[in-house]
C-alpha positions as CSV (number, residue, x, y, z in Angstrom):
1,X,30.7,26.2,51.4
2,X,30.8,22.4,51.1
3,X,28.2,20.3,52.9
4,X,30.6,18.8,55.4
5,X,32.3,22.1,56.1
6,X,31.4,23.6,59.4
7,X,30.3,27.2,59.5
8,X,32.4,29.1,61.9
9,X,30.7,31.9,63.8
10,X,31.8,34.2,66.6
11,X,28.9,34.8,68.9
12,X,28.8,37.6,71.5
13,X,29.1,36.6,75.1
14,X,25.8,36.8,77.0
15,X,27.4,39.2,79.6
16,X,27.8,41.9,76.9
17,X,25.4,44.7,76.0
18,X,25.8,47.0,73.1
19,X,24.6,50.6,72.5
20,X,24.8,52.2,69.1
21,X,24.9,56.0,68.7
22,X,23.3,58.0,66.0
23,X,26.6,58.4,64.1
24,X,27.0,54.6,63.9
25,X,29.7,54.3,66.5
26,X,28.9,52.5,69.8
27,X,29.9,51.1,73.2
28,X,30.1,47.5,74.4
29,X,29.8,46.9,78.1
30,X,31.1,43.7,79.7
31,X,28.8,43.3,82.7
32,X,31.2,40.8,84.3
33,X,34.3,43.0,84.4
34,X,32.3,46.3,84.4
35,X,34.5,47.6,81.6
36,X,33.4,49.1,78.4
37,X,35.0,49.5,75.0
38,X,34.2,52.3,72.6
39,X,33.7,51.2,69.0
40,X,34.1,53.2,65.8
41,X,31.5,52.8,63.0
42,X,33.3,49.8,61.4
43,X,33.8,47.9,64.7
44,X,30.1,48.6,65.6
45,X,29.0,47.3,62.2
46,X,31.1,44.1,62.7
47,X,29.5,43.7,66.1
48,X,26.0,44.0,64.6
49,X,27.0,41.3,62.0
50,X,28.1,39.0,64.8
51,X,24.8,39.5,66.5
52,X,23.2,38.2,63.3
53,X,25.5,35.2,63.7
54,X,27.5,35.8,60.6
55,X,30.8,34.0,60.2
56,X,34.0,36.1,60.0
57,X,34.1,35.3,56.2
58,X,30.5,36.5,55.8
59,X,31.3,39.7,57.8
60,X,34.2,40.3,55.5
61,X,32.0,39.9,52.4
62,X,29.4,42.3,54.0
63,X,32.0,44.9,54.6
64,X,33.3,44.6,51.0
65,X,29.8,45.0,49.6
66,X,29.1,48.0,51.9
67,X,32.4,49.9,51.4
68,X,34.9,50.2,48.6
69,X,37.7,48.2,50.3
70,X,40.0,45.4,49.2
71,X,39.1,42.0,50.5
72,X,42.5,41.6,52.1
73,X,42.1,44.9,54.0
74,X,38.6,43.9,55.1
75,X,39.9,40.5,56.3
76,X,42.6,42.1,58.4
77,X,40.1,44.6,59.9
78,X,37.7,41.9,60.8
79,X,40.4,39.7,62.4
80,X,41.9,42.6,64.3
81,X,38.5,43.6,65.6
82,X,37.6,40.0,66.6
83,X,41.0,39.8,68.4
84,X,40.1,43.0,70.3
85,X,36.7,41.6,71.2
86,X,38.3,38.4,72.4
87,X,40.9,40.4,74.5
88,X,38.1,42.2,76.3
89,X,36.1,38.9,76.8
90,X,33.3,40.0,74.6
91,X,32.9,36.8,72.6
92,X,31.9,33.3,73.5
93,X,34.9,31.0,74.0
94,X,34.3,28.9,70.9
95,X,35.1,31.8,68.6
96,X,38.1,30.8,66.4
97,X,38.3,33.1,63.4
């Protein structure tokens, strides 16, 4: 990353709580809407990476290092998951992957 390049992160919204289950899947609860979304293991892992304030690019790299997956597939998965999180109002408004 170049010095003047801004690091893009997608932060969770403050009105969201997460619960992770023993199998790695989980649930996110939007306290404003009172709705929840069930996450598979990969989506929960992406959420945990967002909690660590990783950028979408860093999340993609982490997934590639953890699983045997092509970078293009990982990028599509991360973007689709972020879009779902955005759809359910789970991310701060400044998230632009």
